N, C-alpha and C positions, 0 to 999 in steps of 0.2 A: 364433444368436441367439434359436430357439424356446424353447430350455430356459427362459426367462423369459420368453418373448415368446408363449407357449401362446394368451395369450386377447385378448391386445393389437389382436385386430381383430374380435373377435365376442364377447366379453366373458367368455364362459365354454368353459370344455371340460367334456364332460359325461361324454364314456368314450370307449375307443378300441373298444372292443366289446359291440357292441348285440347285446340277444337275436335269436337268428332267428326267420324269419317273423313279423316282428312287425307286418306290415300284418293278418297273418291273425288274430291276438287283439283281444279287446276290449280298449278304452279302458284300464278299471282295472286288466285284468291287465297291458296291457303300461306302465301307468305305478309298476305294482309290479317288475316287473322292472327296468325302467329303474333307480328306483330303489334297486335291489339292486346293479344293475354301476355306478352313479354313487360309491359307496364304494370302489369299487377304485379311483380315481382322485382321489376327494376326499372326506380322511376329518375326523373329528370331532376335535379336539384332546382329547387325555387317551383316546382310544379306542382305544390301542395302536399298537404301529407308529409310522412317519414319519407328519407330518401330511399330507402326501400322498404318494400312491404315483407321482406323476408331478410331476417339481419341476416348481414354477411354477404348477399349479394350484391356484384358490382351495380351501381348506377349505371343507368345508359349509355352516357357517354365514353363510360370504362369499357362496355360490351363491345361499342362500334370499332373503337380503336382495337381489337383482338384480330387476328390475322384467323382468314376463312377457315385454313386447314385447323386451328384451335377449336372453333366451333363445330366445324363438320365431325371432327372427332369427338367432343362431347355428344355430339347427338348419336351419333354409331355404334361406337364401343367406349365411353366414357361413362362418367356419372349420369347424364341422362338418358341415356340408351333406353330405361325400363317407361320412361315417360314417356318418348317420342315412338313408340311401338304402335305401327298402323297408319308412321306416316312416310310415304316412300320414299325412296332411297334422291329421288331426281327432288324431290321437293326439300328433303334436308339440303342437296349442295346448291339451291336455289338461296333457300334462307340463309346459310351461311355466306354467300356472294354477296346476299343483300342488305345484312347487316354490316358486314367489313367495308363494303363499298369496293370490292374489287372480286376478281375472278380466282379462282380455284388454279392453286399450279399442281401438276401430277406428282405424285409422293415421291417420285423418282429425283424429282431437284433437290430433295434433301439429301440425295446417296453422296458419299466420297467420290464415287466415278464422276461427279456431275459438277464437282470442283476444280479449280484450277491449280491449286497449291497440294497436289498429292505430294506427300513424303518421296523422295528416291531413294534414300539410304535410311539407314538405322538399324544399331544392333538388337539382333533378337533378345526378347525378354525370356529369361529361362530363371529369373530368382527375385524375391520381393525385396531381396535384401539389399541391392546393388543401389546403391546413393540415395539422395532425400526422398522422404515418402512419405504420404498422408494418404493412409489406405483405409478406405470406408469411411464412416459417419465420425469417426476420433482417432486419432493417431495410436491409441491405445482403447483396450478392451474395457478400460473403466468407464470411458466414455466422458471423460474430463472435457476432452476437447482440447488438450493443451498439447502445443506443439514445442518439446523441450529440446529436440535436436534438430534446431535451427540454425543457420549461420547470419542471419537477419537477426541484428540488436536490437534493442530499444532506443540506442542511437542513431541506426538506420533509417529507422522508420518513416522521420519527414522528411528523408529524400528520395520515398519511394517514385517510381515514374511508370506511364504505362508503358509498355514494351512492346505488347500487339493485341490485338482484337480479333474474334474469330466469330462470324455471325451466323446463325442460324437459322435456314431458310425457312417460311411458314411459321414459325412459333410466336407465341407471344408468352411464356413460360420459361424461364431454365429451369426446370422442377427440379434435377436432379443436381449434388453438389457435387463441384470436382474431386476426383480421387487424383494424385499422382505416386506414380509407381513406376521406376526404372527410367526417367526421363520423359514419361508420357501420361497424359492428362487423358482421365477417361470423366464422360460427363454425358445424363441423359436429358433430354427434352419433354414438351408435352407433345409432338405429333409421333412419338414413339422412338424415335432415331437417339442412338447411344454411340456417342464417335471418341474415337482413340485420336489423340492429336501431339502433337509433338513439344515438350512444355518450352523449350527453348525457341523457337520460331513460330510455332502453330499451326504448320503445317497437318495434314490431315494421314494418317496412315489407314484407315477403315471407317465406315459406319456402318450399324446393324439395325436393322429396323422389326422393333418389338412390335406386337400387335396394337399394343396403345401406350399412352404417356408412361414413363419411367421417371419419377419424382424422388428416388432415393441415389444414396451413394452406391456408387459399385467398390465392391471389394474383390481383390485381386488375389490368387492364391496358387500354389503347384498342385496341380493335379495328381492326387495318389494312382501309383500305377504309373504313369507315364513320365518319368523323367524328362527334367527342362520343358514340358509343358506346363504354362500359366493358363488359368481360367479367369474369367472374369463375371462377377457374380452380380444380379441385380433382379427385381420383382418389377411389375409392371401394374397399372391400374385395374386389372381385369384378374386378380390374383396369380397369375401367370408366373412363373421364375427361371430364370433362364442362365447357363452356364455357354460362355463363348468364346473362342481361343482369345489371348490377350493378345497375340500377335498377327492375327488372319482376321479377325472378327466373324470366322465362319462357328456356326451353332453345334455345340458339344451335347446340350440335353436340354429341354426345357417339360417342366411340369407344373400342372396346375393343384396349387396349395388348398385351395377350398371351392367347393361348388355352388356356393351360395352365389345368386346372381348378380347380387351388391358387393361382392367382398372385393377388396382391393390390397396391394402391399406399397404402405406407403412409406412404411417405416424398412430401413436399410438392413436388410441379413444380413449376421455378423457371422463371420466364419473363424472355425475356430475347431482345432486338431482334426482334421478331415470333414468337419459337418459344419453345415451353413445351416443356422438358427434363421427363422423366417418370422418374421411378426405381419400378423393380419389385421386387418381394421375395415373398414364398412363405410358405405355410401346410404345406408339403410334410412340413417336418422334421417336426412331429408326427405326419403319416399314415403315415410310411415305416418305423415299426417295423412295422405288421399285416403278418402274414403272407400276407393277402389284397390288399395292395397294391402292384403293382410299382414298387418303390423304384429308383432315384429318377430322374427327367427332367426338373424345373424348372431353369433355368438363369439367375441375376437378370441384367436388362440397363438401359439407357439407352435409352428412346426420344425421338426430338426431333421434334415436331410444329408442323404450322403452326399458328398460336394462330388465326389468324382462321377457318379452315377445318375444325380436327383432322386434314388429311393426312399423313400420316407421311412426313417427311424420312429419316431414317435411324432405325436400330437396332443397338446394337452390345451383344452378351452379354457380361458379366465373364469367361465361359469360351466360349474361341473355339468351339468343336468340341464339333458335336451330343453328346450323352450314348449309348452302345455298349450292346448288349446283354452281360449277362457271365454269368449262371448262373442255375437254377432253383431256388428253394428248397424244403422237402419240401410245401407244398400244391400245387404245379406252377407258382408266379408267376414269370414271368420277371424277373428282377433287370436292373439297370443302372447303368454307370458312368459320372465325368463329369457331375456336377450339383452346385447350390449356389450361392455365391457370390450369395446375396440381395444388392439395395442397400435398406437399410430409411431411408434417410435423404435430404435436398435434395441435388441436386448443389451445389457450390461451383462459383462465376463467377471465370476470372479473364481481364480483358479486355486486360490486356499480351501474353499468349502466346495470345491466341484461343483460349483451354483452358478444359474444365472439369474438374473434380477429384471422384473419389469414392473410400468405401471400402466393402469388400466384406465380406459373411459368411461363414461355415465351408463346407467342403463337405459334402454329403449321402452322397456314397459314397467309397471308395476305388479309387486313389489319388486325394488333394484336389489340386486344380488349381493352378500356380503363382498364380494370380491369386485364389487365396481369401484371405480374412483380410488384404489387399492393400489398398494405396493406389494408384489409377491416375488417369492423365491421359488425358483425349481431347479432339482437337479438334472442337471447335462446329460447325464448317459441314460437317464428314465425319463424324465418328464414330469417326475412325480411332483407335486405341491409340496413345498417344504415349509410353509407359511404363508400366511397373507395376512396384512393389517389394512383395514379401510379408514381412510382418513378424510370423507365425508358419506354420512349415510344418506340412503333416501333420494338419491342423485337419478331421477327418470324424466329422461327428455326426449322430445321430439323439435326438428326445428319448426314446423307448423306452427307447434302452440306457443310458441315465443310471442308470436302477430295475435292470428288468428285461431280460438280455441277450436277445436274438430269432436268430432266423437271418440276418433283415435286416441287422444289425448290422455294421458295418466291424470289423474282425478287432484294428485298432490304433485304439481309440477315441479319439479328440482330446477337448481340454479344453472346447470350446466356446466359443472368443474370437472371438465375433464384432467387426466395428464396426458400432456399433448408431449412430453419431454421426456428423454431418457435418462433413467436416475443415475446421479453421478458417483461411482464410488470411491472414498473419500479417505485417507490414511491421513492421521492428525500427527501431530508434531509427538504426542506421548505414546505413538502404536495405535492408538484406539483405530478404529475403523467407523466410517458413517456414508449411508446413501441418504445421499441429497435429492430431491425432487419438486420440481417445479409444477404448481398446479395452476389452472385457469382462475382460480379464484385471488390469485396475487399473493398467494403463500409461498411458502419453500419449506418442506418436511425433514427432520432427520431422523433415519431409523437406523438402529444397530442392527447389522447384518449377521451377527457374531450372536445376539440373544432374539432369534426368531423375530426379526423386524421392530422389536421395541421401539417406540417412540421416545427419543431424546428430546429433541425441541420443534417448534413451532416458528418459524418468522413471517409476518406480514409486511410487505413491501408496499403495501398501499394503507392510504387511511379510513378506508371501508372496505370488507370482504366484499370482493367481486366487481368492483368499480372498474378494474384493470385487470390482464391475463397476462402470465407468463404461458408462453404457447411452445416453442419448439426448443428452449433450453438453454441453459446457461452453461458457464465453461469454471474451470477450477484449476488455477496452480498449487504449489505445495504448501502457500499459507492462505488463500483467499479463494472465495467463490463469486461468480460472478451471473447477475441475470439482468435482463432486459423486460418492459412490459410494452403492451399495445399502447400505453398513452403518451411513450418514448420517454420513458423511467428506465435510468441505468444505474445499478447497484452493488455493492460490493458488500459481503458478509463475512464476519469470521464463521468456519465452520466448525468451530470448535461449541459455539454460544448461539450460534444467530444471527448476534449483535452487529448491526451495521458500522460498517469501517468509512464507506464514503456513499453518496448516495444524490446522484444526479436527478430533480424534479422534470416534471414531464415540460416537455417543449410544445409550441405551436406546430401544426394545427391540430392537436390535440387526440383523442381516440381512436385506435386504428387507422391511424397513420404515423404510429411509433413503431417499437423492435417488436416484431414477432419471429425472423428469424435464428436462428441457434448463432450464440456467441462463440467465438475460439479464442485463443491465448496463446502466447507466447512470453517468453520471461521478461516482463516491464511493461506489456503493451497487450490490452484487451480492444479486439477485433469483433467492431457491430454493426450490421448493414440493415439500412433503414428501410421501411415501407416507403419514404420519401424520394427513395431513390441515393440518398448518401451513404456512401461507406466510411467509416470513422476509426480514429483510432485513439483510443484512452489511455493516459497512464495508469497504471495496475495499483501505483502508491494512491491517487488520490482523485484519477477519472478527469483529469483535465484531458482536452482533447488535443494530441498531438501530429497530427494528420488527417486530412479528410479529401474526398473527393467526389464529387458531384457527376453521377453516372447517365442523370437526363438529358444526355446530348445523343449525337449521332454519330457513328464513329467509323472510320476506314478500315476495314479488314482486310485480313493476310489472305481471304478466299473470295474476296470481291463481292461479298453479300450485302446490301446495302442493312445496317445495322443501327437499332438505338436501345441504350441501356434504359432499365427501367428502378422497379423497387427490389426490395429482396423481402422476402417472407418464410420460408422454412428453412431451407439449407444454408448454411452460411458461410464465412469465406474460410480458405483453405492456404496453409501454407507447410512449402518446403523448401530445403534449401536456402537459399535468400530469394526466394519468389512467392507472390501472393495473388491467388486467384480467386475469381467472385463472379458467380455467373449470377447476369444484371437482367432483371424480369420475371416479375413472379405478380399474377394477378388471383392465386388463390386464397386469399383473404381481403374480405372485403372490396375496398377499391384498389388493390394493389396495382400498381403501374405496370402495363405489360412493356415485353423487352425480350432482346433476341441475341443476345451478346455475352460471352465469354470473356475475361478484361483479364490480362496478365499482369504485373505490376512486377518491376525489379530496379536494382541500383542503377543510375546513372553510369 
């Protein structure tokens, strides 16, 4: 997954080779050296060679549009922290300011206390069942992303207008997907701030500063043993998980769910029956190509936590056996085998079978374990693996190996066909059930959850397998499933057969400027956010566009922060009541456009 996700957790890949003895250099000297090194990973269009030396890395003009706070976060606590070891904090700050062209603001500038639109009133949240809601990654634990309980009809959608905009200080990516519970919107951003806003006006109730960026949807639930107390749960890109008071933003507990230095929580934790199920993924796929890095030792996992205390109940790895040492490269660095299988998405809950379903990423080392690029079922009570079906074999991949082979590369390099999207648990008209899993190969796989994952059908949404990717997921209503691809394709398929019911072919400007964000659906309408900065509403019957909004503009915000919209990449639109919420700005996939605004749409 890292091939196109290199910056999804930290907004920028600066380089994989830092200048030697950086801490001994003067800041100006180090900035020049790093600037030269960056050109090997981030090239300017028209400068010769491919647009980027590392596939998925933003081009240099995109990097320079990022906020200095985002760049500094990447170097200090984000994906590049391992590669930036030995570079002094002073130089990291100078580099962030040099690249972005402006001074760093104090982290406190992003706090709610620094904003003029503090909420002065507001009913205390005591239940998640009061009023319209989109709670977590999907309104229902099936991960179908279908908001059936909306008062926004298909006929209303063309009349949607912008009601308010909220600007995030020092942000390049609105990583988190908006959650709405009890009239409040909860959302996280790449600087580590999580905000609670009033859904009607955009006034800010509170902010909480996590250790690093938060790029999943917040889940809100009642704290067991504390009647009337609600907690907001989320993870960060250092594999920390938090519970904060949903009314005040005060920390209830914080735990680390994986000790690996490159472990991250990118998928949304799923809350069910007093437990929080946390998916764990990794940035090791980007680090593994360096000859100084002991590639590779991370294994994806699901961790079950007690939602009231954060206590770990069980942890199940996607690859059962720990990595084993294999050989040493020419630098003398120990290499390993038996790694990978990151879980990038929210687990899918099945109350009938008392199970949960996940889909895994590729292997980092060979031989690729049989549980990579696979759909898996786990017992929710114990974490025991009930079954696993691999949809692509022998897919061992490292980012650097896609461009320049190194000694760390697998001998038989795989195509990088991760599952980045949560499986959708779909009930058909005849009562049968299927798990629909979209893959980076451009295919959708249907598995039978009641027959140990038996493969029922495979549907290719591309002419040639692998030419375009399904990344962060589709959506499904009662009759149809919908998927977007990174070349701009949007397609509808019959979940019973996998046959296309309609198909919108790629639109300019081509690959990796299309649809990488998750889709959402309400009765009669499919909502699609594009990397091109446009959010569109398609009629679910034929795919025709019934409404669109171009977010690539500056917005007057309710909190007075200068804000501009950008592209969408992982989190999708959310709908609750008669309102649509869109986080605008995502640079985590190739040349996604930075942005720092949350947009709220409603009817005139």
